[in-house]
C-alpha positions as CSV (number, residue, x, y, z in Angstrom):
1,X,0.0,-0.1,-0.1
2,X,1.2,3.4,-0.9
3,X,0.6,4.8,2.2
4,X,2.4,2.2,4.0
5,X,5.5,2.4,1.7
6,X,5.5,6.1,2.6
7,X,5.2,5.8,6.4
8,X,7.7,2.8,6.2
9,X,10.1,5.4,4.3
10,X,9.8,7.7,7.0
11,X,10.3,4.8,9.5
12,X,7.0,5.6,11.0
13,X,5.3,2.3,12.4
14,X,1.9,1.5,11.0
15,X,-0.4,-0.2,13.6
16,X,-3.0,-2.7,12.4
17,X,-6.1,-0.3,13.0
18,X,-4.5,2.2,10.9
19,X,-4.5,0.1,7.6
20,X,-8.0,1.1,6.0
21,X,-10.0,-1.4,4.3
22,X,-10.9,-0.9,0.5
23,X,-13.5,1.3,-0.4
24,X,-17.0,-0.4,-0.6
25,X,-20.6,0.3,-1.4
26,X,-21.7,1.1,2.0
27,X,-18.7,3.3,2.6
28,X,-20.5,6.7,3.3
29,X,-23.2,5.2,5.5
30,X,-21.0,3.1,8.1
31,X,-18.0,3.4,10.2
32,X,-16.4,1.7,7.4
33,X,-13.0,3.2,6.5
34,X,-12.3,3.9,2.6
35,X,-9.0,4.4,1.0
36,X,-8.1,7.7,-1.0
37,X,-4.6,8.2,-1.9
38,X,-2.1,8.4,0.7
39,X,-4.8,8.9,3.6
40,X,-7.8,7.4,4.9
41,X,-11.2,8.8,4.7
42,X,-14.0,7.5,7.4
43,X,-17.7,8.1,7.5
44,X,-19.5,7.9,10.8
45,X,-23.0,6.8,10.6
46,X,-26.2,6.8,12.7
47,X,-25.7,4.1,15.3
48,X,-26.5,3.0,19.1
49,X,-23.5,5.2,20.3
50,X,-23.6,9.1,20.5
51,X,-21.9,11.2,17.9
52,X,-19.5,12.2,20.9
53,X,-18.6,8.5,21.7
54,X,-18.1,8.0,17.9
55,X,-15.7,10.8,17.6
56,X,-13.7,9.9,20.6
57,X,-13.5,6.4,19.5
58,X,-12.2,7.4,16.1
59,X,-9.9,10.0,17.8
60,X,-8.6,7.2,20.0
61,X,-8.1,4.7,17.1
62,X,-6.1,7.3,14.9
63,X,-2.9,9.4,15.0
64,X,-4.6,11.9,12.9
65,X,-8.1,12.8,12.4
66,X,-9.4,15.7,10.2
67,X,-13.1,16.7,10.6
68,X,-13.5,18.3,7.6
69,X,-16.0,19.1,4.7
70,X,-15.2,18.4,1.2
71,X,-16.0,21.9,-0.1
72,X,-13.5,23.6,2.6
73,X,-10.7,25.2,1.2
74,X,-9.2,25.3,4.8
75,X,-9.9,21.8,5.1
76,X,-8.1,20.9,1.8
77,X,-5.2,23.1,3.2
78,X,-4.6,21.0,6.3
79,X,-5.0,18.0,4.6
80,X,-2.2,19.0,2.0
81,X,-0.1,19.6,5.1
82,X,-0.2,16.0,6.3
83,X,-0.1,14.6,2.7
84,X,3.0,16.7,2.0
85,X,4.6,15.3,5.1
86,X,3.3,11.8,3.9
87,X,1.5,10.9,7.1
88,X,-1.7,9.0,6.8
89,X,-4.5,10.6,8.4
90,X,-8.4,9.9,8.9
91,X,-10.4,12.5,7.3
92,X,-14.0,12.3,8.3
93,X,-16.3,14.2,5.5
94,X,-19.0,16.0,7.9
95,X,-20.9,16.9,4.3
96,X,-21.0,13.4,3.2
97,X,-22.6,11.9,6.2
98,X,-26.5,11.6,6.9
99,X,-26.0,12.8,10.3
100,X,-23.1,15.1,9.9
101,X,-24.5,18.0,11.6
102,X,-24.9,16.3,14.7
103,X,-21.3,15.4,14.5
104,X,-20.7,19.1,13.9
105,X,-22.6,19.7,16.9
106,X,-20.7,17.3,19.1
107,X,-17.4,18.4,18.1
108,X,-18.5,22.3,19.0
109,X,-19.4,20.7,22.6
110,X,-16.0,19.1,22.5
111,X,-13.5,22.1,21.2
112,X,-15.6,25.0,21.5
113,X,-15.7,25.8,17.8
114,X,-17.8,24.8,15.1
115,X,-16.0,25.4,12.2
116,X,-14.1,23.2,10.3
117,X,-11.4,21.6,10.0
118,X,-11.4,20.3,13.5
119,X,-8.0,18.3,13.8
120,X,-6.8,15.8,16.4
121,X,-3.3,14.5,16.9
122,X,-2.1,11.8,19.3
123,X,-6.0,12.0,20.8
124,X,-5.2,15.8,21.4
125,X,-7.2,18.7,19.5
126,X,-4.7,21.0,18.0
127,X,-7.1,23.5,16.3
128,X,-7.9,24.4,12.8
129,X,-6.2,24.5,9.6
130,X,-4.3,27.7,10.6
131,X,-3.0,26.4,14.1
132,X,-1.7,23.1,12.3
133,X,0.0,25.3,9.6
134,X,1.7,27.2,12.4
135,X,2.6,24.1,14.3
136,X,4.0,22.7,11.1
137,X,6.1,25.6,10.0
138,X,7.4,25.8,14.0
139,X,8.5,22.1,13.6
140,X,6.4,20.8,16.2
141,X,3.6,19.0,14.1
142,X,5.6,16.0,13.1
143,X,7.2,15.2,16.4
144,X,3.6,15.1,17.7
145,X,2.7,12.5,15.0
146,X,5.8,10.6,15.6
147,X,4.6,10.4,19.4
148,X,1.7,8.8,18.5
149,X,3.1,6.4,16.3
150,X,5.7,5.2,18.9
151,X,2.8,5.0,21.2
152,X,0.9,2.5,19.3
153,X,3.8,0.5,18.2
154,X,4.2,-0.1,22.0
155,X,0.6,-0.9,22.3
156,X,0.9,-3.7,19.6
157,X,4.1,-5.2,21.2
């Protein structure tokens, strides 16, 4: 897989839960993960758990999660930062979800803002696109990502 190859080139371990399934027909309606380029795109759907629980589970299962909208230029900018660093991320496209506005409301409760992107690295909310760009320019973003991969590697050992 391209993402696995790129991450190995960076010597960043990839955990089993970070290798997405192939895109399937029901991808946009479930918790299934869809492969797109060198990042993963996930679609959260209505289930028995609350949006906050599903968001927290997604954040804990992935080193980088971008809650995004497909038409948002700031979201594209944020995804490009991670793509340019060859870092695998999970993008949850809220405008592609049947219950996307409920997830956006839950993100507001969790982060204090309703705007997208809402970006989490290593389980921690780091902000939006501008915050992510600043961390990258300061050389602080990639170390945060690496900390997560090291932590996940220890969990699998």
